[in-house]
PyMOL CGO cylinders between C-alpha atoms (Angstrom):
from pymol import cmd
from pymol.cgo import CYLINDER

trace = [
    CYLINDER, -92.02, -64.19, 12.25, -90.44, -61.87, 9.70, 0.3, 1, 1, 1, 1, 1, 1,
    CYLINDER, -90.44, -61.87, 9.70, -89.45, -59.54, 12.50, 0.3, 1, 1, 1, 1, 1, 1,
    CYLINDER, -89.45, -59.54, 12.50, -87.82, -62.36, 14.48, 0.3, 1, 1, 1, 1, 1, 1,
    CYLINDER, -87.82, -62.36, 14.48, -85.93, -63.59, 11.43, 0.3, 1, 1, 1, 1, 1, 1,
    CYLINDER, -85.93, -63.59, 11.43, -84.52, -60.05, 10.88, 0.3, 1, 1, 1, 1, 1, 1,
    CYLINDER, -84.52, -60.05, 10.88, -83.35, -59.88, 14.47, 0.3, 1, 1, 1, 1, 1, 1,
    CYLINDER, -83.35, -59.88, 14.47, -81.54, -63.21, 14.14, 0.3, 1, 1, 1, 1, 1, 1,
    CYLINDER, -81.54, -63.21, 14.14, -79.83, -62.06, 10.94, 0.3, 1, 1, 1, 1, 1, 1,
    CYLINDER, -79.83, -62.06, 10.94, -78.68, -58.82, 12.59, 0.3, 1, 1, 1, 1, 1, 1,
    CYLINDER, -78.68, -58.82, 12.59, -77.38, -60.67, 15.64, 0.3, 1, 1, 1, 1, 1, 1,
    CYLINDER, -77.38, -60.67, 15.64, -75.53, -63.11, 13.40, 0.3, 1, 1, 1, 1, 1, 1,
    CYLINDER, -75.53, -63.11, 13.40, -73.90, -60.22, 11.53, 0.3, 1, 1, 1, 1, 1, 1,
    CYLINDER, -73.90, -60.22, 11.53, -72.72, -58.64, 14.76, 0.3, 1, 1, 1, 1, 1, 1,
    CYLINDER, -72.72, -58.64, 14.76, -71.22, -61.93, 15.97, 0.3, 1, 1, 1, 1, 1, 1,
    CYLINDER, -71.22, -61.93, 15.97, -69.40, -62.35, 12.64, 0.3, 1, 1, 1, 1, 1, 1,
    CYLINDER, -69.40, -62.35, 12.64, -67.97, -58.82, 12.80, 0.3, 1, 1, 1, 1, 1, 1,
    CYLINDER, -67.97, -58.82, 12.80, -66.72, -59.40, 16.33, 0.3, 1, 1, 1, 1, 1, 1,
    CYLINDER, -66.72, -59.40, 16.33, -65.02, -62.62, 15.24, 0.3, 1, 1, 1, 1, 1, 1,
    CYLINDER, -65.02, -62.62, 15.24, -63.25, -60.85, 12.38, 0.3, 1, 1, 1, 1, 1, 1,
    CYLINDER, -63.25, -60.85, 12.38, -62.00, -58.13, 14.75, 0.3, 1, 1, 1, 1, 1, 1,
    CYLINDER, -62.00, -58.13, 14.75, -60.70, -60.72, 17.23, 0.3, 1, 1, 1, 1, 1, 1,
    CYLINDER, -60.70, -60.72, 17.23, -58.97, -62.63, 14.45, 0.3, 1, 1, 1, 1, 1, 1,
    CYLINDER, -58.97, -62.63, 14.45, -57.25, -59.47, 13.13, 0.3, 1, 1, 1, 1, 1, 1,
    CYLINDER, -57.25, -59.47, 13.13, -56.02, -58.53, 16.63, 0.3, 1, 1, 1, 1, 1, 1,
    CYLINDER, -56.02, -58.53, 16.63, -54.65, -62.00, 17.24, 0.3, 1, 1, 1, 1, 1, 1,
    CYLINDER, -54.65, -62.00, 17.24, -52.57, -61.92, 14.01, 0.3, 1, 1, 1, 1, 1, 1,
    CYLINDER, -52.57, -61.92, 14.01, -50.75, -58.63, 14.76, 0.3, 1, 1, 1, 1, 1, 1,
    CYLINDER, -50.75, -58.63, 14.76, -47.51, -59.12, 16.78, 0.3, 1, 1, 1, 1, 1, 1,
    CYLINDER, -47.51, -59.12, 16.78, -47.25, -56.86, 19.78, 0.3, 1, 1, 1, 1, 1, 1,
    CYLINDER, -47.25, -56.86, 19.78, -44.59, -55.79, 22.23, 0.3, 1, 1, 1, 1, 1, 1,
    CYLINDER, -44.59, -55.79, 22.23, -44.51, -56.44, 25.92, 0.3, 1, 1, 1, 1, 1, 1,
    CYLINDER, -44.51, -56.44, 25.92, -46.63, -53.39, 26.53, 0.3, 1, 1, 1, 1, 1, 1,
    CYLINDER, -46.63, -53.39, 26.53, -49.23, -54.46, 24.10, 0.3, 1, 1, 1, 1, 1, 1,
    CYLINDER, -49.23, -54.46, 24.10, -48.41, -51.78, 21.50, 0.3, 1, 1, 1, 1, 1, 1,
    CYLINDER, -48.41, -51.78, 21.50, -48.18, -52.87, 17.90, 0.3, 1, 1, 1, 1, 1, 1,
    CYLINDER, -48.18, -52.87, 17.90, -44.52, -53.55, 16.95, 0.3, 1, 1, 1, 1, 1, 1,
    CYLINDER, -44.52, -53.55, 16.95, -43.15, -52.58, 13.52, 0.3, 1, 1, 1, 1, 1, 1,
    CYLINDER, -43.15, -52.58, 13.52, -40.98, -55.03, 11.61, 0.3, 1, 1, 1, 1, 1, 1,
    CYLINDER, -40.98, -55.03, 11.61, -37.23, -54.36, 11.98, 0.3, 1, 1, 1, 1, 1, 1,
    CYLINDER, -37.23, -54.36, 11.98, -35.50, -52.83, 8.97, 0.3, 1, 1, 1, 1, 1, 1,
    CYLINDER, -35.50, -52.83, 8.97, -38.60, -51.02, 7.85, 0.3, 1, 1, 1, 1, 1, 1,
    CYLINDER, -38.60, -51.02, 7.85, -37.88, -48.14, 5.45, 0.3, 1, 1, 1, 1, 1, 1,
    CYLINDER, -37.88, -48.14, 5.45, -41.26, -46.52, 6.02, 0.3, 1, 1, 1, 1, 1, 1,
    CYLINDER, -41.26, -46.52, 6.02, -41.56, -44.01, 8.89, 0.3, 1, 1, 1, 1, 1, 1,
    CYLINDER, -41.56, -44.01, 8.89, -44.58, -42.07, 9.94, 0.3, 1, 1, 1, 1, 1, 1,
    CYLINDER, -44.58, -42.07, 9.94, -44.44, -38.31, 10.21, 0.3, 1, 1, 1, 1, 1, 1,
    CYLINDER, -44.44, -38.31, 10.21, -44.48, -38.54, 14.01, 0.3, 1, 1, 1, 1, 1, 1,
    CYLINDER, -44.48, -38.54, 14.01, -41.36, -40.81, 14.06, 0.3, 1, 1, 1, 1, 1, 1,
    CYLINDER, -41.36, -40.81, 14.06, -39.10, -38.44, 12.07, 0.3, 1, 1, 1, 1, 1, 1,
    CYLINDER, -39.10, -38.44, 12.07, -36.63, -36.37, 14.21, 0.3, 1, 1, 1, 1, 1, 1,
    CYLINDER, -36.63, -36.37, 14.21, -37.39, -32.67, 14.09, 0.3, 1, 1, 1, 1, 1, 1,
    CYLINDER, -37.39, -32.67, 14.09, -34.66, -30.28, 12.85, 0.3, 1, 1, 1, 1, 1, 1,
    CYLINDER, -34.66, -30.28, 12.85, -33.01, -28.26, 15.65, 0.3, 1, 1, 1, 1, 1, 1,
    CYLINDER, -33.01, -28.26, 15.65, -33.92, -24.62, 15.63, 0.3, 1, 1, 1, 1, 1, 1,
    CYLINDER, -33.92, -24.62, 15.63, -31.13, -23.43, 17.95, 0.3, 1, 1, 1, 1, 1, 1,
    CYLINDER, -31.13, -23.43, 17.95, -27.52, -24.30, 18.69, 0.3, 1, 1, 1, 1, 1, 1,
    CYLINDER, -27.52, -24.30, 18.69, -24.30, -23.99, 16.71, 0.3, 1, 1, 1, 1, 1, 1,
    CYLINDER, -24.30, -23.99, 16.71, -23.88, -25.37, 13.22, 0.3, 1, 1, 1, 1, 1, 1,
    CYLINDER, -23.88, -25.37, 13.22, -21.37, -28.19, 12.73, 0.3, 1, 1, 1, 1, 1, 1,
    CYLINDER, -21.37, -28.19, 12.73, -17.76, -27.11, 12.22, 0.3, 1, 1, 1, 1, 1, 1,
    CYLINDER, -17.76, -27.11, 12.22, -17.14, -26.08, 8.64, 0.3, 1, 1, 1, 1, 1, 1,
    CYLINDER, -17.14, -26.08, 8.64, -20.82, -25.60, 7.91, 0.3, 1, 1, 1, 1, 1, 1,
    CYLINDER, -20.82, -25.60, 7.91, -21.61, -22.96, 5.32, 0.3, 1, 1, 1, 1, 1, 1,
    CYLINDER, -21.61, -22.96, 5.32, -25.33, -22.88, 5.99, 0.3, 1, 1, 1, 1, 1, 1,
    CYLINDER, -25.33, -22.88, 5.99, -27.02, -19.95, 7.62, 0.3, 1, 1, 1, 1, 1, 1,
    CYLINDER, -27.02, -19.95, 7.62, -28.67, -19.88, 10.99, 0.3, 1, 1, 1, 1, 1, 1,
    CYLINDER, -28.67, -19.88, 10.99, -27.67, -19.04, 14.53, 0.3, 1, 1, 1, 1, 1, 1,
    CYLINDER, -27.67, -19.04, 14.53, -24.41, -21.02, 14.35, 0.3, 1, 1, 1, 1, 1, 1,
    CYLINDER, -24.41, -21.02, 14.35, -23.19, -19.65, 11.00, 0.3, 1, 1, 1, 1, 1, 1,
    CYLINDER, -23.19, -19.65, 11.00, -19.98, -17.56, 11.08, 0.3, 1, 1, 1, 1, 1, 1,
    CYLINDER, -19.98, -17.56, 11.08, -20.42, -13.85, 10.47, 0.3, 1, 1, 1, 1, 1, 1,
    CYLINDER, -20.42, -13.85, 10.47, -18.04, -11.13, 9.20, 0.3, 1, 1, 1, 1, 1, 1,
    CYLINDER, -18.04, -11.13, 9.20, -17.53, -9.83, 12.72, 0.3, 1, 1, 1, 1, 1, 1,
    CYLINDER, -17.53, -9.83, 12.72, -15.98, -13.16, 13.70, 0.3, 1, 1, 1, 1, 1, 1,
    CYLINDER, -15.98, -13.16, 13.70, -13.69, -13.45, 10.67, 0.3, 1, 1, 1, 1, 1, 1,
    CYLINDER, -13.69, -13.45, 10.67, -10.00, -13.96, 11.43, 0.3, 1, 1, 1, 1, 1, 1,
    CYLINDER, -10.00, -13.96, 11.43, -8.10, -10.63, 11.39, 0.3, 1, 1, 1, 1, 1, 1,
    CYLINDER, -8.10, -10.63, 11.39, -5.41, -9.96, 8.82, 0.3, 1, 1, 1, 1, 1, 1,
    CYLINDER, -5.41, -9.96, 8.82, -2.09, -11.10, 10.29, 0.3, 1, 1, 1, 1, 1, 1,
    CYLINDER, -2.09, -11.10, 10.29, 0.14, -8.32, 11.51, 0.3, 1, 1, 1, 1, 1, 1,
    CYLINDER, 0.14, -8.32, 11.51, 3.35, -7.65, 9.64, 0.3, 1, 1, 1, 1, 1, 1,
    CYLINDER, 3.35, -7.65, 9.64, 1.83, -8.50, 6.25, 0.3, 1, 1, 1, 1, 1, 1,
    CYLINDER, 1.83, -8.50, 6.25, 3.41, -5.47, 4.52, 0.3, 1, 1, 1, 1, 1, 1,
    CYLINDER, 3.41, -5.47, 4.52, 6.08, -6.13, 1.91, 0.3, 1, 1, 1, 1, 1, 1,
    CYLINDER, 6.08, -6.13, 1.91, 9.66, -4.79, 2.12, 0.3, 1, 1, 1, 1, 1, 1,
    CYLINDER, 9.66, -4.79, 2.12, 10.05, -1.22, 0.92, 0.3, 1, 1, 1, 1, 1, 1,
    CYLINDER, 10.05, -1.22, 0.92, 11.34, -0.70, -2.62, 0.3, 1, 1, 1, 1, 1, 1,
    CYLINDER, 11.34, -0.70, -2.62, 13.46, 2.09, -4.07, 0.3, 1, 1, 1, 1, 1, 1,
    CYLINDER, 13.46, 2.09, -4.07, 10.45, 3.93, -5.49, 0.3, 1, 1, 1, 1, 1, 1,
    CYLINDER, 10.45, 3.93, -5.49, 8.61, 3.83, -2.15, 0.3, 1, 1, 1, 1, 1, 1,
    CYLINDER, 8.61, 3.83, -2.15, 11.12, 5.63, 0.06, 0.3, 1, 1, 1, 1, 1, 1,
    CYLINDER, 11.12, 5.63, 0.06, 12.75, 9.05, 0.00, 0.3, 1, 1, 1, 1, 1, 1,
    CYLINDER, 12.75, 9.05, 0.00, 15.87, 9.88, 2.02, 0.3, 1, 1, 1, 1, 1, 1,
    CYLINDER, 15.87, 9.88, 2.02, 16.15, 13.23, 3.79, 0.3, 1, 1, 1, 1, 1, 1,
    CYLINDER, 16.15, 13.23, 3.79, 19.23, 15.42, 4.02, 0.3, 1, 1, 1, 1, 1, 1,
    CYLINDER, 19.23, 15.42, 4.02, 21.34, 14.63, 7.07, 0.3, 1, 1, 1, 1, 1, 1,
    CYLINDER, 21.34, 14.63, 7.07, 21.32, 16.70, 10.24, 0.3, 1, 1, 1, 1, 1, 1,
    CYLINDER, 21.32, 16.70, 10.24, 24.09, 16.87, 12.84, 0.3, 1, 1, 1, 1, 1, 1,
    CYLINDER, 24.09, 16.87, 12.84, 23.26, 14.71, 15.84, 0.3, 1, 1, 1, 1, 1, 1,
    CYLINDER, 23.26, 14.71, 15.84, 23.15, 16.18, 19.32, 0.3, 1, 1, 1, 1, 1, 1,
    CYLINDER, 23.15, 16.18, 19.32, 25.48, 13.45, 20.61, 0.3, 1, 1, 1, 1, 1, 1,
    CYLINDER, 25.48, 13.45, 20.61, 28.67, 13.30, 18.51, 0.3, 1, 1, 1, 1, 1, 1,
    CYLINDER, 28.67, 13.30, 18.51, 32.46, 13.12, 18.91, 0.3, 1, 1, 1, 1, 1, 1,
    CYLINDER, 32.46, 13.12, 18.91, 34.33, 16.33, 19.74, 0.3, 1, 1, 1, 1, 1, 1,
    CYLINDER, 34.33, 16.33, 19.74, 36.27, 18.06, 17.00, 0.3, 1, 1, 1, 1, 1, 1,
    CYLINDER, 36.27, 18.06, 17.00, 35.74, 20.24, 13.95, 0.3, 1, 1, 1, 1, 1, 1,
    CYLINDER, 35.74, 20.24, 13.95, 34.27, 17.63, 11.62, 0.3, 1, 1, 1, 1, 1, 1,
    CYLINDER, 34.27, 17.63, 11.62, 30.72, 16.41, 11.25, 0.3, 1, 1, 1, 1, 1, 1,
    CYLINDER, 30.72, 16.41, 11.25, 31.16, 13.59, 13.75, 0.3, 1, 1, 1, 1, 1, 1,
    CYLINDER, 31.16, 13.59, 13.75, 27.61, 12.23, 13.71, 0.3, 1, 1, 1, 1, 1, 1,
    CYLINDER, 27.61, 12.23, 13.71, 24.60, 12.76, 11.50, 0.3, 1, 1, 1, 1, 1, 1,
    CYLINDER, 24.60, 12.76, 11.50, 21.00, 11.60, 11.53, 0.3, 1, 1, 1, 1, 1, 1,
    CYLINDER, 21.00, 11.60, 11.53, 19.41, 10.39, 8.32, 0.3, 1, 1, 1, 1, 1, 1,
    CYLINDER, 19.41, 10.39, 8.32, 15.77, 9.50, 7.85, 0.3, 1, 1, 1, 1, 1, 1,
    CYLINDER, 15.77, 9.50, 7.85, 13.89, 7.77, 5.06, 0.3, 1, 1, 1, 1, 1, 1,
    CYLINDER, 13.89, 7.77, 5.06, 10.18, 8.35, 4.52, 0.3, 1, 1, 1, 1, 1, 1,
    CYLINDER, 10.18, 8.35, 4.52, 7.61, 6.02, 3.02, 0.3, 1, 1, 1, 1, 1, 1,
    CYLINDER, 7.61, 6.02, 3.02, 6.41, 8.28, 0.20, 0.3, 1, 1, 1, 1, 1, 1,
    CYLINDER, 6.41, 8.28, 0.20, 4.01, 5.70, -1.27, 0.3, 1, 1, 1, 1, 1, 1,
    CYLINDER, 4.01, 5.70, -1.27, 0.37, 5.01, -0.47, 0.3, 1, 1, 1, 1, 1, 1,
    CYLINDER, 0.37, 5.01, -0.47, 1.06, 1.51, 0.85, 0.3, 1, 1, 1, 1, 1, 1,
    CYLINDER, 1.06, 1.51, 0.85, 2.71, 0.30, 4.06, 0.3, 1, 1, 1, 1, 1, 1,
    CYLINDER, 2.71, 0.30, 4.06, 6.12, -1.34, 3.72, 0.3, 1, 1, 1, 1, 1, 1,
    CYLINDER, 6.12, -1.34, 3.72, 8.92, -2.57, 5.96, 0.3, 1, 1, 1, 1, 1, 1,
    CYLINDER, 8.92, -2.57, 5.96, 12.64, -1.88, 6.44, 0.3, 1, 1, 1, 1, 1, 1,
    CYLINDER, 12.64, -1.88, 6.44, 15.20, -4.00, 8.21, 0.3, 1, 1, 1, 1, 1, 1,
    CYLINDER, 15.20, -4.00, 8.21, 18.95, -3.72, 8.51, 0.3, 1, 1, 1, 1, 1, 1,
    CYLINDER, 18.95, -3.72, 8.51, 21.82, -1.25, 8.28, 0.3, 1, 1, 1, 1, 1, 1,
    CYLINDER, 21.82, -1.25, 8.28, 22.66, 1.34, 5.64, 0.3, 1, 1, 1, 1, 1, 1,
    CYLINDER, 22.66, 1.34, 5.64, 25.74, 1.37, 3.48, 0.3, 1, 1, 1, 1, 1, 1,
    CYLINDER, 25.74, 1.37, 3.48, 27.63, 4.67, 3.16, 0.3, 1, 1, 1, 1, 1, 1,
    CYLINDER, 27.63, 4.67, 3.16, 29.79, 6.10, 0.39, 0.3, 1, 1, 1, 1, 1, 1,
    CYLINDER, 29.79, 6.10, 0.39, 31.11, 9.52, -0.47, 0.3, 1, 1, 1, 1, 1, 1,
    CYLINDER, 31.11, 9.52, -0.47, 29.49, 10.69, -3.70, 0.3, 1, 1, 1, 1, 1, 1,
    CYLINDER, 29.49, 10.69, -3.70, 32.02, 11.20, -6.47, 0.3, 1, 1, 1, 1, 1, 1,
    CYLINDER, 32.02, 11.20, -6.47, 31.44, 13.79, -9.19, 0.3, 1, 1, 1, 1, 1, 1,
    CYLINDER, 31.44, 13.79, -9.19, 27.97, 12.54, -10.03, 0.3, 1, 1, 1, 1, 1, 1,
    CYLINDER, 27.97, 12.54, -10.03, 29.23, 9.13, -11.22, 0.3, 1, 1, 1, 1, 1, 1,
    CYLINDER, 29.23, 9.13, -11.22, 28.56, 6.00, -9.12, 0.3, 1, 1, 1, 1, 1, 1,
    CYLINDER, 28.56, 6.00, -9.12, 31.88, 4.48, -10.21, 0.3, 1, 1, 1, 1, 1, 1,
    CYLINDER, 31.88, 4.48, -10.21, 33.65, 7.42, -8.57, 0.3, 1, 1, 1, 1, 1, 1,
    CYLINDER, 33.65, 7.42, -8.57, 31.92, 6.94, -5.22, 0.3, 1, 1, 1, 1, 1, 1,
    CYLINDER, 31.92, 6.94, -5.22, 34.20, 6.28, -2.23, 0.3, 1, 1, 1, 1, 1, 1,
    CYLINDER, 34.20, 6.28, -2.23, 32.70, 3.52, -0.04, 0.3, 1, 1, 1, 1, 1, 1,
    CYLINDER, 32.70, 3.52, -0.04, 33.32, 3.95, 3.67, 0.3, 1, 1, 1, 1, 1, 1,
    CYLINDER, 33.32, 3.95, 3.67, 34.09, 1.00, 5.91, 0.3, 1, 1, 1, 1, 1, 1,
    CYLINDER, 34.09, 1.00, 5.91, 30.94, 0.60, 7.99, 0.3, 1, 1, 1, 1, 1, 1,
    CYLINDER, 30.94, 0.60, 7.99, 30.72, -0.87, 11.47, 0.3, 1, 1, 1, 1, 1, 1,
    CYLINDER, 30.72, -0.87, 11.47, 27.14, -1.80, 12.45, 0.3, 1, 1, 1, 1, 1, 1,
    CYLINDER, 27.14, -1.80, 12.45, 26.04, -1.30, 16.03, 0.3, 1, 1, 1, 1, 1, 1,
    CYLINDER, 26.04, -1.30, 16.03, 22.93, -2.61, 17.74, 0.3, 1, 1, 1, 1, 1, 1,
    CYLINDER, 22.93, -2.61, 17.74, 20.52, -5.29, 16.56, 0.3, 1, 1, 1, 1, 1, 1,
    CYLINDER, 20.52, -5.29, 16.56, 18.33, -4.86, 13.49, 0.3, 1, 1, 1, 1, 1, 1,
    CYLINDER, 18.33, -4.86, 13.49, 14.56, -5.08, 13.81, 0.3, 1, 1, 1, 1, 1, 1,
    CYLINDER, 14.56, -5.08, 13.81, 11.82, -4.93, 11.21, 0.3, 1, 1, 1, 1, 1, 1,
    CYLINDER, 11.82, -4.93, 11.21, 10.37, -1.43, 10.99, 0.3, 1, 1, 1, 1, 1, 1,
    CYLINDER, 10.37, -1.43, 10.99, 6.82, -1.14, 9.65, 0.3, 1, 1, 1, 1, 1, 1,
    CYLINDER, 6.82, -1.14, 9.65, 6.30, 2.12, 7.79, 0.3, 1, 1, 1, 1, 1, 1,
    CYLINDER, 6.30, 2.12, 7.79, 2.81, 3.38, 7.16, 0.3, 1, 1, 1, 1, 1, 1,
    CYLINDER, 2.81, 3.38, 7.16, 2.47, 5.91, 4.34, 0.3, 1, 1, 1, 1, 1, 1,
    CYLINDER, 2.47, 5.91, 4.34, 4.30, 9.07, 5.45, 0.3, 1, 1, 1, 1, 1, 1,
    CYLINDER, 4.30, 9.07, 5.45, 6.13, 7.38, 8.35, 0.3, 1, 1, 1, 1, 1, 1,
    CYLINDER, 6.13, 7.38, 8.35, 9.90, 7.63, 8.89, 0.3, 1, 1, 1, 1, 1, 1,
    CYLINDER, 9.90, 7.63, 8.89, 12.76, 5.32, 9.82, 0.3, 1, 1, 1, 1, 1, 1,
    CYLINDER, 12.76, 5.32, 9.82, 16.03, 6.67, 11.21, 0.3, 1, 1, 1, 1, 1, 1,
    CYLINDER, 16.03, 6.67, 11.21, 19.70, 5.75, 11.23, 0.3, 1, 1, 1, 1, 1, 1,
    CYLINDER, 19.70, 5.75, 11.23, 22.69, 7.44, 12.86, 0.3, 1, 1, 1, 1, 1, 1,
    CYLINDER, 22.69, 7.44, 12.86, 26.08, 7.78, 11.19, 0.3, 1, 1, 1, 1, 1, 1,
    CYLINDER, 26.08, 7.78, 11.19, 29.08, 8.37, 13.47, 0.3, 1, 1, 1, 1, 1, 1,
    CYLINDER, 29.08, 8.37, 13.47, 32.37, 9.28, 11.79, 0.3, 1, 1, 1, 1, 1, 1,
    CYLINDER, 32.37, 9.28, 11.79, 35.95, 9.37, 12.99, 0.3, 1, 1, 1, 1, 1, 1,
    CYLINDER, 35.95, 9.37, 12.99, 36.02, 13.08, 13.67, 0.3, 1, 1, 1, 1, 1, 1,
    CYLINDER, 36.02, 13.08, 13.67, 38.45, 15.67, 12.37, 0.3, 1, 1, 1, 1, 1, 1,
    CYLINDER, 38.45, 15.67, 12.37, 40.39, 17.37, 15.18, 0.3, 1, 1, 1, 1, 1, 1,
    CYLINDER, 40.39, 17.37, 15.18, 41.77, 20.87, 15.55, 0.3, 1, 1, 1, 1, 1, 1,
    CYLINDER, 41.77, 20.87, 15.55, 40.92, 24.07, 13.73, 0.3, 1, 1, 1, 1, 1, 1,
    CYLINDER, 40.92, 24.07, 13.73, 40.54, 25.08, 10.07, 0.3, 1, 1, 1, 1, 1, 1,
    CYLINDER, 40.54, 25.08, 10.07, 41.11, 22.01, 7.90, 0.3, 1, 1, 1, 1, 1, 1,
    CYLINDER, 41.11, 22.01, 7.90, 42.08, 20.06, 11.03, 0.3, 1, 1, 1, 1, 1, 1,
    CYLINDER, 42.08, 20.06, 11.03, 43.91, 16.78, 11.25, 0.3, 1, 1, 1, 1, 1, 1,
    CYLINDER, 43.91, 16.78, 11.25, 43.30, 13.10, 11.89, 0.3, 1, 1, 1, 1, 1, 1,
    CYLINDER, 43.30, 13.10, 11.89, 44.66, 11.43, 15.00, 0.3, 1, 1, 1, 1, 1, 1,
    CYLINDER, 44.66, 11.43, 15.00, 45.71, 8.48, 12.83, 0.3, 1, 1, 1, 1, 1, 1,
    CYLINDER, 45.71, 8.48, 12.83, 47.81, 10.76, 10.65, 0.3, 1, 1, 1, 1, 1, 1,
    CYLINDER, 47.81, 10.76, 10.65, 45.52, 10.29, 7.64, 0.3, 1, 1, 1, 1, 1, 1,
    CYLINDER, 45.52, 10.29, 7.64, 44.36, 13.30, 5.67, 0.3, 1, 1, 1, 1, 1, 1,
    CYLINDER, 44.36, 13.30, 5.67, 40.87, 14.59, 6.53, 0.3, 1, 1, 1, 1, 1, 1,
    CYLINDER, 40.87, 14.59, 6.53, 38.32, 14.11, 3.79, 0.3, 1, 1, 1, 1, 1, 1,
    CYLINDER, 38.32, 14.11, 3.79, 35.20, 16.14, 3.08, 0.3, 1, 1, 1, 1, 1, 1,
    CYLINDER, 35.20, 16.14, 3.08, 32.18, 15.08, 1.04, 0.3, 1, 1, 1, 1, 1, 1,
    CYLINDER, 32.18, 15.08, 1.04, 29.49, 17.55, -0.08, 0.3, 1, 1, 1, 1, 1, 1,
    CYLINDER, 29.49, 17.55, -0.08, 27.09, 14.58, -0.40, 0.3, 1, 1, 1, 1, 1, 1,
    CYLINDER, 27.09, 14.58, -0.40, 26.90, 10.94, 0.62, 0.3, 1, 1, 1, 1, 1, 1,
    CYLINDER, 26.90, 10.94, 0.62, 25.20, 7.96, -1.01, 0.3, 1, 1, 1, 1, 1, 1,
    CYLINDER, 25.20, 7.96, -1.01, 23.14, 6.01, 1.51, 0.3, 1, 1, 1, 1, 1, 1,
    CYLINDER, 23.14, 6.01, 1.51, 22.17, 2.46, 0.62, 0.3, 1, 1, 1, 1, 1, 1,
    CYLINDER, 22.17, 2.46, 0.62, 18.83, 1.47, 2.13, 0.3, 1, 1, 1, 1, 1, 1,
    CYLINDER, 18.83, 1.47, 2.13, 18.39, -2.34, 2.52, 0.3, 1, 1, 1, 1, 1, 1,
    CYLINDER, 18.39, -2.34, 2.52, 16.30, -3.52, -0.43, 0.3, 1, 1, 1, 1, 1, 1,
    CYLINDER, 16.30, -3.52, -0.43, 15.29, 0.04, -1.29, 0.3, 1, 1, 1, 1, 1, 1,
    CYLINDER, 15.29, 0.04, -1.29, 18.10, 1.42, -3.44, 0.3, 1, 1, 1, 1, 1, 1,
    CYLINDER, 18.10, 1.42, -3.44, 20.80, 4.07, -3.06, 0.3, 1, 1, 1, 1, 1, 1,
    CYLINDER, 20.80, 4.07, -3.06, 19.93, 7.66, -2.19, 0.3, 1, 1, 1, 1, 1, 1,
    CYLINDER, 19.93, 7.66, -2.19, 22.19, 10.71, -2.44, 0.3, 1, 1, 1, 1, 1, 1,
    CYLINDER, 22.19, 10.71, -2.44, 21.92, 13.14, 0.45, 0.3, 1, 1, 1, 1, 1, 1,
    CYLINDER, 21.92, 13.14, 0.45, 23.61, 16.34, 1.62, 0.3, 1, 1, 1, 1, 1, 1,
    CYLINDER, 23.61, 16.34, 1.62, 24.09, 17.94, 5.03, 0.3, 1, 1, 1, 1, 1, 1,
    CYLINDER, 24.09, 17.94, 5.03, 21.46, 20.52, 5.92, 0.3, 1, 1, 1, 1, 1, 1,
    CYLINDER, 21.46, 20.52, 5.92, 24.10, 22.77, 7.51, 0.3, 1, 1, 1, 1, 1, 1,
    CYLINDER, 24.10, 22.77, 7.51, 27.49, 22.10, 5.90, 0.3, 1, 1, 1, 1, 1, 1,
    CYLINDER, 27.49, 22.10, 5.90, 29.49, 19.18, 4.50, 0.3, 1, 1, 1, 1, 1, 1,
    CYLINDER, 29.49, 19.18, 4.50, 30.53, 15.76, 5.76, 0.3, 1, 1, 1, 1, 1, 1,
    CYLINDER, 30.53, 15.76, 5.76, 34.07, 15.80, 7.18, 0.3, 1, 1, 1, 1, 1, 1,
    CYLINDER, 34.07, 15.80, 7.18, 35.68, 12.60, 8.44, 0.3, 1, 1, 1, 1, 1, 1,
    CYLINDER, 35.68, 12.60, 8.44, 38.92, 10.70, 9.01, 0.3, 1, 1, 1, 1, 1, 1,
    CYLINDER, 38.92, 10.70, 9.01, 40.06, 7.21, 8.00, 0.3, 1, 1, 1, 1, 1, 1,
    CYLINDER, 40.06, 7.21, 8.00, 37.08, 6.57, 5.69, 0.3, 1, 1, 1, 1, 1, 1,
    CYLINDER, 37.08, 6.57, 5.69, 35.22, 4.79, 8.48, 0.3, 1, 1, 1, 1, 1, 1,
    CYLINDER, 35.22, 4.79, 8.48, 31.71, 5.20, 9.86, 0.3, 1, 1, 1, 1, 1, 1,
    CYLINDER, 31.71, 5.20, 9.86, 29.64, 3.46, 12.52, 0.3, 1, 1, 1, 1, 1, 1,
    CYLINDER, 29.64, 3.46, 12.52, 25.97, 2.96, 11.59, 0.3, 1, 1, 1, 1, 1, 1,
    CYLINDER, 25.97, 2.96, 11.59, 22.86, 2.02, 13.56, 0.3, 1, 1, 1, 1, 1, 1,
    CYLINDER, 22.86, 2.02, 13.56, 20.08, -0.16, 12.19, 0.3, 1, 1, 1, 1, 1, 1,
    CYLINDER, 20.08, -0.16, 12.19, 17.04, 1.62, 10.80, 0.3, 1, 1, 1, 1, 1, 1,
    CYLINDER, 17.04, 1.62, 10.80, 14.56, 2.30, 13.60, 0.3, 1, 1, 1, 1, 1, 1,
    CYLINDER, 14.56, 2.30, 13.60, 11.26, 4.06, 14.07, 0.3, 1, 1, 1, 1, 1, 1,
    CYLINDER, 11.26, 4.06, 14.07, 12.77, 5.86, 17.08, 0.3, 1, 1, 1, 1, 1, 1,
    CYLINDER, 12.77, 5.86, 17.08, 14.83, 8.96, 16.36, 0.3, 1, 1, 1, 1, 1, 1,
    CYLINDER, 14.83, 8.96, 16.36, 18.38, 8.59, 17.74, 0.3, 1, 1, 1, 1, 1, 1,
    CYLINDER, 18.38, 8.59, 17.74, 19.96, 11.31, 19.87, 0.3, 1, 1, 1, 1, 1, 1,
]
cmd.load_cgo(trace, "trace")
């Protein structure tokens, strides 16, 4: 009898446990597929429901984080061209003039080539036409400005350290022999040196490398500074 009573108590316990399980399952709302549904608006997520961080692909624009999509030095934007500043007076040095191969006929120095060199350690730029004056007795107030006629179009010339820019001066030439004469009837003028004004880079006194400057009518035609040597 004791054995039978124990069996009944065990069976009763199993029935009670099954009832509790059925009751718990009936109280849990489920979806159409029978899976347990979580209440909307829940702020608690299991580890399996969290999105995993991407391991490949580009970073969002403007991102400063590392990884495969982060910008590198090799992709940095290059320095814009033409960033050099205009040349200053202490950056350039003017050379003595040399008679051009192509010049007016006559006895005077009808055309001369003048170059300026970037003597600094930094690149700089030149743009425009020179001014020209006959040097007067070592005093700027005694200089004799010549009427200049520009020819051609100016362009910005980039000068690396040691590079040159050129201009060509073409004078109204002296005709004839000896001291010669001017077709206009004016008196020929000679200048041992000239003062060349370089745009933004000061005035520079130069001589001829094989004589003196001789001209008529105090006029000169000038080309814009260029990296190409004129003829």
